[in-house]
C-alpha positions in Angstrom: 31.6 -15.8 -43.2 28.9 -13.0 -42.5 30.1 -10.0 -40.5 27.6 -8.0 -38.2 27.2 -4.4 -39.2 29.2 -2.0 -37.1 27.0 1.0 -35.7 29.1 4.1 -36.0 28.3 7.0 -34.1 29.1 10.4 -36.1 31.4 12.8 -34.5 29.8 15.7 -32.6 30.2 19.2 -34.0 32.0 21.7 -31.7 30.0 22.2 -28.3 29.8 25.7 -26.9 28.5 26.9 -23.7 26.7 30.3 -24.5 23.9 32.0 -22.7 20.4 31.4 -24.1 19.1 34.6 -25.9 16.5 36.4 -23.9 14.0 35.9 -26.6 14.6 32.2 -27.3 11.4 30.2 -27.2 12.0 27.6 -24.3 10.0 24.2 -24.7 6.4 24.8 -23.2 5.0 21.3 -23.1 2.4 20.2 -20.7 3.4 17.7 -18.0 1.9 14.3 -18.9 0.6 13.6 -15.7 -0.2 15.1 -12.3 2.1 12.8 -10.6 5.2 14.0 -12.2 5.5 17.4 -10.5 4.5 15.6 -7.4 7.4 13.5 -7.7 9.9 16.1 -8.3 8.6 18.4 -5.3 8.7 15.4 -3.2 12.3 14.8 -3.9 13.3 18.4 -3.1 10.9 18.8 -0.1 13.0 16.0 1.9 16.3 17.3 0.8 15.2 20.8 1.9 13.7 19.8 5.4 16.7 17.5 6.0 19.2 20.7 5.3 20.7 18.8 2.4 20.8 21.3 -0.2 23.8 23.5 -0.3 23.1 27.4 -0.6 24.7 27.4 -4.0 23.1 24.4 -5.4 20.2 24.5 -7.9 17.4 22.0 -7.8 14.5 22.3 -10.7 12.1 20.4 -12.5 11.2 20.7 -16.3 13.9 23.1 -16.5 15.8 24.0 -19.7 19.4 22.8 -19.7 21.1 24.3 -22.7 24.2 23.8 -25.0 25.0 25.1 -28.5 26.3 22.2 -30.7 27.5 23.3 -34.1 25.2 26.2 -35.1 22.3 24.6 -33.3 20.9 25.6 -29.8 19.9 22.4 -28.0 17.5 22.6 -24.9 16.2 19.6 -22.9 14.2 19.9 -19.6 14.6 16.9 -17.3 12.0 16.1 -15.0 14.5 16.7 -12.1 18.0 18.3 -12.1 20.7 18.8 -9.4 23.5 21.2 -9.9 25.9 21.2 -7.1 26.9 24.9 -7.5 25.8 27.7 -9.8 26.5 31.3 -9.9 24.1 33.7 -8.2 21.8 35.9 -10.3 20.7 39.5 -9.4 18.0 39.6 -6.9 14.4 39.7 -8.8 15.8 38.0 -11.8 14.3 34.7 -12.7 16.6 32.0 -14.1 14.8 30.8 -17.4 17.3 28.2 -18.1 20.6 26.9 -17.2 23.7 26.6 -19.2 26.4 24.4 -17.7 30.1 25.7 -17.5 29.1 29.2 -18.5 26.6 29.7 -15.2 28.3 27.2 -12.9 29.0 23.4 -12.5 27.5 20.8 -14.9 24.5 18.9 -13.7 25.4 16.0 -11.4 22.2 14.3 -11.5 19.3 14.2 -14.2 16.0 12.3 -13.9 13.4 11.4 -16.1 9.9 9.9 -15.1 8.5 7.6 -17.7 4.8 8.6 -18.6 2.1 6.4 -20.3 3.8 7.1 -23.7 7.5 7.1 -23.5 9.0 10.5 -24.4 12.5 9.6 -25.6 14.1 8.9 -22.3 16.2 6.1 -23.7 16.8 7.7 -27.0 20.4 7.7 -28.4 19.5 9.7 -31.6 22.9 11.3 -32.4 21.5 13.9 -34.7 19.9 17.2 -33.8 17.6 17.8 -31.9 19.4 14.5 -30.2 17.8 12.1 -28.1 17.7 12.6 -24.2 20.1 9.9 -23.4 22.5 11.0 -26.2 22.3 14.5 -25.0 23.0 13.9 -21.2 25.6 11.3 -21.8 27.5 12.9 -24.8 27.0 16.4 -24.7 26.3 17.5 -21.1 28.2 14.4 -19.7 26.0 14.4 -16.4 27.4 11.8 -14.1 24.1 10.0 -13.1 20.9 9.4 -15.1 18.0 8.0 -13.3 15.2 6.8 -15.3 11.8 6.1 -13.2 8.8 4.2 -14.1 6.2 5.5 -11.6 3.3 3.1 -12.9 5.4 -0.1 -12.3 7.9 1.1 -9.7 10.8 0.2 -11.9 14.1 2.3 -11.1 17.1 2.4 -13.5 20.1 4.2 -12.4 23.2 4.9 -14.9 26.6 6.3 -14.2 28.9 7.9 -16.8 32.2 5.5 -17.2 34.5 6.1 -20.1 32.0 8.4 -21.7 29.2 6.0 -21.6 26.2 5.2 -19.2 26.5 2.0 -17.5 23.8 0.3 -15.2 24.5 0.8 -11.5 23.3 -2.2 -9.3 21.0 -1.7 -6.4 22.0 -3.1 -2.9 20.0 -5.6 -0.9 17.4 -2.9 0.0 16.9 -2.3 -3.9 18.5 1.3 -3.5 21.2 3.0 -5.1 24.0 5.1 -3.6 24.4 8.3 -5.3 27.8 9.8 -3.9 27.0 13.2 -5.4 24.4 13.7 -3.2 25.5 11.5 -0.3 22.1 9.6 -0.1 20.7 6.4 -1.1 17.7 6.6 -3.8 15.0 4.0 -4.0 11.5 3.4 -4.4 8.8 3.7 -1.8 5.1 3.0 -2.2 2.5 4.8 -0.2 0.5 8.1 -0.1 1.2 11.6 -0.3 -0.8 14.8 -1.3 -3.9 12.5 -1.4 -2.1 10.2 -4.1 -1.2 6.6 -3.6 1.6 5.8 -5.9 5.3 4.6 -6.2 7.5 7.5 -5.1 11.2 8.2 -5.3 12.6 8.6 -2.0 16.2 9.2 -0.1 17.8 7.4 2.7 20.8 8.3 4.5 23.8 6.0 4.6 22.8 4.4 7.8 19.4 3.6 6.4 17.2 6.5 7.7 14.4 7.8 5.6 14.3 11.5 4.9 11.0 12.5 5.9 8.4 14.7 4.1 6.8 17.7 6.0 3.8 15.7 6.9 5.6 12.9 8.2 7.7 15.2 10.5 4.5 16.7 11.9 2.9 13.3 12.5 6.4 12.2 14.3 6.1 15.3 16.4 2.6 14.5 17.2 3.4 10.9 18.2 6.3 12.2 20.3 4.2 14.6 22.1 1.3 12.1 22.7 4.0 9.6 24.1 5.5 12.4 26.4 1.9 13.2 27.8 1.0 9.5 28.1 4.3 9.1 30.2 3.6 12.2 32.3 0.0 10.9 33.1 1.5 7.3 34.0 3.9 9.0 36.3 1.1 11.0 38.0 -1.0 7.9 38.5 2.0 6.1 40.1 2.5 9.2 42.4 -1.4 8.9 43.3 -1.3 5.0 43.9 1.9 5.4 46.0 0.1 8.1 48.0 -2.9 6.1 48.6 -0.7 3.1 49.8 1.1 5.2 52.3 -2.2 6.5 53.8 -3.1 3.1 54.1 -0.1 2.3 56.3 -0.8 5.6 58.2 1.8 7.7 56.7 1.0 11.1 55.4 2.6 11.5 52.0 2.7 15.2 52.5 4.7 14.9 55.5 7.3 12.9 53.7 7.3 15.3 50.8 8.2 18.2 53.5 
């Protein structure tokens, strides 16, 4: 009988949560497409306009998440990250990176947007500098990992269960409930910022789409036009009624008095 080889994961060295040295060189890789920063900004914009971002939360894109594993400093910069609560920093200071546990909560959600050439989003490399999947799952232990393929519109959502990521099933609308933020996440195809693409968007529990700023402006314009049209219709009805009364020999102004 031939036994299949067993894949063993080497034990992790001790993990420490230490502030990144001021002179530590952070990754400075250019984004691989102009769509990636637009996707990240659109996700935040909808949350902000809906007042869904707690005052103490941190939302960032291409922002370094740090830990010290053994004697190695490890930094990964997800395309989008949500941290429920972080410690405030002094006014005027800029947050260059984030060390969970030391500076606040661990990240609750990380997202990666797949470009034309995959950048290790599915990598489970257990050795330094570690794969992104391995880093989020085993080291940071982020509850929700989202991987989005903008070109095809494919969306994969994983939840940490018993220390491992397991796929989350979409609902009948092909959306995923994210309890950490109290919203559904799904894919919407359309145009924003002169770019027609597949976008990640938020929906409330009762199915309402969180709107972008331009959509809110358009919605208000349509409401104003509808209100103006209703007033004009009422004015015309009054004119028709007054004309009918005159035909009957009744003075509309006398009735009004």
